[in-house]
N, C-alpha and C positions, 0 to 999 in steps of 0.2 A: 341848420342846427341838427335836425334829425339825421341828415347824411353824415355829419361829423360824428354823432354818437354811434351810428352803425359802424363807421370806420374804426372808432376807438375799441368797440367791442370785438370786431374781427381781429384787430391788431393784438388785443389781449389774448384771445383764443390761440392765435398763431404763435405768440410768444410762449403760451402755456404748453402747447404741443411740442415746440422746439426745445423747451427747457430740459436739461439733462436729468436723469433720475437721481434720487438721493444717493443710491449706491455708487453712481459715477462721481458725484460731488465728494463722497467719502473715500473714493479710491478703493472701494470694496470689491476687488476683482473676483474673490472667491464667491461672494454672494451672487455676482453676475453669472458666473459659471453655473452655480446652483440653479438660477432661474432658467438658464439655457437648457439644462438637463430636464427641467420640468416643462419646457416648452412655453415659458411665460416671459422670455427676454424680449425687450423692445427692439426695434430696428437699429436704434443707436447702440444699444448694448451688444447686439449681434455684430455690428461693425467693429466694436472694440475687441470682441472675442476673436474675430477673424484676423484682425491686425496683430493681436498677441500671438495667435497660432502661426501667423506667417513668419515669425521670428524663429520658429522651431525648424531646424534644417534637417532633422531626421525624417527619412521617408519610410513610413510604416509599411510592413509587408501586408499582403491582402488579408491574412488571417486576423491580424490585429485590427485592421479596418472594420472587418465584420464584427469582431468582438466589441469595438467601440460603438458601433451602430446598435448592437444588441443592448449595451448598457443604456444608451439614450432611450431606446424604445421601452426598456424595462422601467426606467425612472419615470417615464410618461404613462405608465400603466398599460402599455401595449404588449401584453405577455406573449401573444401568439407571434407577433412580428419579431419580438426579441428572441424567441426560441428559434425562429428561422435563421436569424443572423448568427446566433451561437452555433447552430448546427452547421452552417456554412464554414464558420471558423474552424470547427472540428474536422470537417471534411478536408480543409486546406492544410491543417496541422493536427493530425490525430492524437498527439501526446500533449496538447496544450492545456494545462491544468485549469486556468480561470474559466475558459469556455465550458468545460465539463461541469465545474461546480455551479456556475450560473444556470446552465442547462438543467442539471439535476434538481436545482432548487426551484426552478419555475415549473417543471412538468407536474409537480404536485397540484398546482392550482389551475390547470386547464382541462377542458373536456377531452376525452379520449386520448389520454397520454400514451397509450399503447402504440399509436402510429409513429410517434417520435422515438419510442424505445426500439422499434424495429429497425429504424435507420441507424441508430447508435449501435445496435447489435451487429449490423453488417460492417460498420467502420471498425469496431473492436476486433471482430473476427479477421478481417483482412490485416489489421495491424499486428496481430499475434500469430498469424499462420506460421511465420518463422519464429522459432523459440527465442525468447528474450534472453540476454546474456546472464541473468541471474541463475539460469539452469546451467551450471558449469558441466555437470555430468549427470547422466541418469540412465540406468539400465532399461532396455526395452521391455522388461518384465514389470517395471515399477511405475507408479503414478506420482505426480506432483500437482498440488492444488495451489494456484496463485490467485489471491484476491487483490484487486485494484480499487482502493476507495474512491479515487478520482472519477473513474468511470462507472463504479458500482457493478462490477462483473466479477464472477468466479470463473477462472479458466482451469481446465483439466488437461494435463499432458500425460501421455504414456510414452515413456522414453523422452524424446524431444518432439513428439508429434502432438499437435493440438487436436483433441478428440471430442471436446465438448466445452460449451460456455453457457453460463447461466446468469441472468440478472439477479442481483442481491441488494440488500440494503444494510448499511453499517450504522455506527454510532451517530447520535444527534450532534455530538461534538466532532468537528472535522479533524482535529489533531490527533497526535499519539496519546495513548493512555498513560497516565502517571499515577493517578490516585483513585481509590475506591469511590464510586458514585459519580465520576466525572462524565459519564455516558459517552465515552470515547472507545473506539475499537483500537486495540494495540497494533503496532506495526513491528514486525519481526518474523523470526522463523520458528515454527512450531511443528509438533506432531500430535496426532489424536491419541488420547489416553484411554477412553472408554466410551461405549454406547450407553446411553441412559434408557432403561426399559420404559416403554410407553405408559405403563402402569404407574410409574413414579413421576410422570410429567403432568403439570396443570395443562388445561385445554389450550392455553395460549401458544404452546409450543408445537401444536399440530401433531403430537405424538412422535416426533423425530428429533433427536438431539445427540450430537457427538461432542465430547469435551476436548478442548485443546490444553496443552501444558503451559498455560500462562499463569504466572510469570515464569518465563524460561530462565536458564542460568545467567544469561546476559542481562535480561530484565532485572533480575535480583541484584546483580553487580551494579547496575545503574540506579538502584533504589526505587524502581517502579512498584506501585502498589495495586491492590485490587485482585480479583480472582473471578472464577465463574464465567470464563469466555467460551462460548459454544458456537458451533455451526448448527442452526436448528431451523425447524419449519414454523408454520403459523396457522392458526385457525381463521385468520382473516383473509378474505378474498383479495387477490392482487396486492398482498402485503409487500412483496419485493418491488412494487412499482412506486413505493413511497420512499425515496432516497433519504439517507441520513436520518433515520427515524427509530433506531434501536437504542437500548441502554448500554451497548458496547459489544453485543454479539454480532455475528454475521448471520443474516436471515435470508432464506430462499423460500419460494413457494413450495408447497409439499410435493407437487408433481415433479418439479425439477430435483428436489432433494432426494426423492425416492430413486430418481434415475442416477443421481450422483453416488448414492450409497453403494452401488455395485462396484465402485472404484475404490472405496475406502477399506483399507485394512489397517489394523492397529500397528502392524509391524511392516507396513509397505507403502505408506503415504505421508509424505512431508508436506507442510503448508507454509507458504510465504504470504505475508499480508504487507502490502506497501501502499503508501499514499499514491505514488506514481511508480509504475514498473519501468525502470530505466531502459532506454534503447541502446545506450552505450555504457560500458562498465569497465573500469580498471580493477583487475583482480589478480591475486597471487596464483601461482601454480600449486593448488592445493593437492593435486594428485602426487606431485613430486614430494611434497611434505609428508604425505601419508606413506609413500614408499621409503623414505629415509627413516621415519619412525618405526616402520615395520622391520627394516634392516637392522636397526640398532637393538630392537627386541630380539630378533633371531640370532644376532651376534652376541647376545648377552652383555652388551655394552651399557651397564647400568647408568653411568653418568650421562652418556649420549642419549639414552632413552628418557631419562628424567628431564633433560634439557628441553624436550618438546612440550613440557607441561607448564601451565601458567602459574605465577606466583599466587594467584587467587584460586587455584584448583581446589575443588571441594569433592569429597565423596563420603560415603556413610560412616567412615570411621575417622574423619578429620579432614586435614588439609594436605598440602604438598609433602610436609615432613613425614607424616604418617604414611602417606602413599609410597614415599621412597623406602621407608623402613619395610613395608609390606612387600614391595617388589624386589627388594634386595634378597629377601628370603626365597620368594618363589621363582625368581629369574636365575640367580647364581646357584641355586640348588639343583638345576636341571643340567643333564648331559648335553641335550640339544633342544632347540625350540624351532618349530616351523609354523608360520602363520600364513594363511591364504585369505585374500579379500576378494569377494565376488559381488556382482550387481551393485556397484558403487553409485550412490547418488550424492551430489554436492550442490547445495543450494546456497546462494550468496544473498546477503542483505545489504541494502544501501538506501540512503535518503537523497543521494545525488548520483554522481558518476564514478564513485569510488567505493568498492566494497568495504564494509566495516567489520563484518564477521560472517562465519559460515556454519552451516549445519551439514554434517556428513553422516551417511547411513550405509551400511554394507553388511553382507553375510560373512561372518568371520569363522574360519575353520582353524582351530588351534590343535597343535600336536606337540607332545614332548615325550621324553622316555618314560615318564611316570603318569601322564594325564593327557586327555584329549577332550575337546568339547566343540560345539557348533552352535552358532546363534547370531542374533542381530546385534550389531554394534552401532551405537550412535555417539558422535562427538560434536561438541560445540567448540569452534576454533575462533580465537580472537587475535587482534593485532596488538602487539606490545612493542612496536618499533616501526621502522621504515623499510626493512628488507625481508627477504623470504624467511630468514632465520627468526624473525620476530613473530611468526605465526605459532601460537601456543594452544594447547588443549586446555580449555576451561572446564569442560564436563565430559565424562565418559560413562556411558550406560550400556548394559548388556542384557539381552533377553535370551535365555537358553532356548535352543530349538529354532527360534526365528521363524521365517516364512517358508522353510524348505523341508 
């Protein structure tokens, strides 16, 4: 009798162990995957997951395998191991967004994050030694600053040569800025408008701040809100090593920013801020557009000249109609016009592989029978169609004297 009782208990235990989980009974495959990510799935549940996965015929590339392994380790709380996998994924595909974002999110919470930053710095430097296609043209005398939110780096180019890079931190919100207070760093093309004197800065800015022209004319056309976007320092040690932690500004450590200041001129430095700086880009021949615009101006072809301006063009005295009225007087009243463009910079903006708008800067030398001037010209060019004739001037600004 005793032997029979022992047999029944053992049989009950065996049946209990072999019984499927409640999630299997309910067919809750998502819950089973969640348990797998947490490392708590049973052997039977793992078998089900393996069978489901076997039906997927796509063979993932190695960088995605490393990314997936990183996600698993992150979900299980193994942050150091997750970072190693994300770093390998970035090494295999240096422009892969998700690995950068997970990497930058995790290094906040591990000891000695600097050792990981050093490895990322090496990868980013190699990736951008060749100039990205967003720098369409740039004089050897001029600088371009590119900020990539994905990798959290500021790149400095002189002409098309990478001369410096600095780790930075951007907004707590990962996306593009749209409204005041969303704590997001805007994505677009900008220029510096002024240096703020250290005496006017609270201590948190580290005594260094340069203002960007956000919202730019394209931002305003799109209805973006907010203001007060700066490149600034910090009084916190290693502030730049805390990714995605600002209220929308781009923040660098004071030592880096003091070094970068020697490249910043209010009439000589354009700034592009991107989620990801594209490695390939479809763009229009902006230099050809500029030359045709210049020729129509020199030829006193008023209708041809005005055709280069956007229907949304704005200036200090109104819109396109007022601009045409003004130009009719100043162009047609001249016996001759000559325009020279020097040191041209053309920067493109894109959120994918196709340019959406451009910022142009050059030294303009103007001469006519009754007037001459010299100064810095800036143009924002937008696309209002699908061919080269659809590139239109949305904004035109001029600084007398310029940088020469």
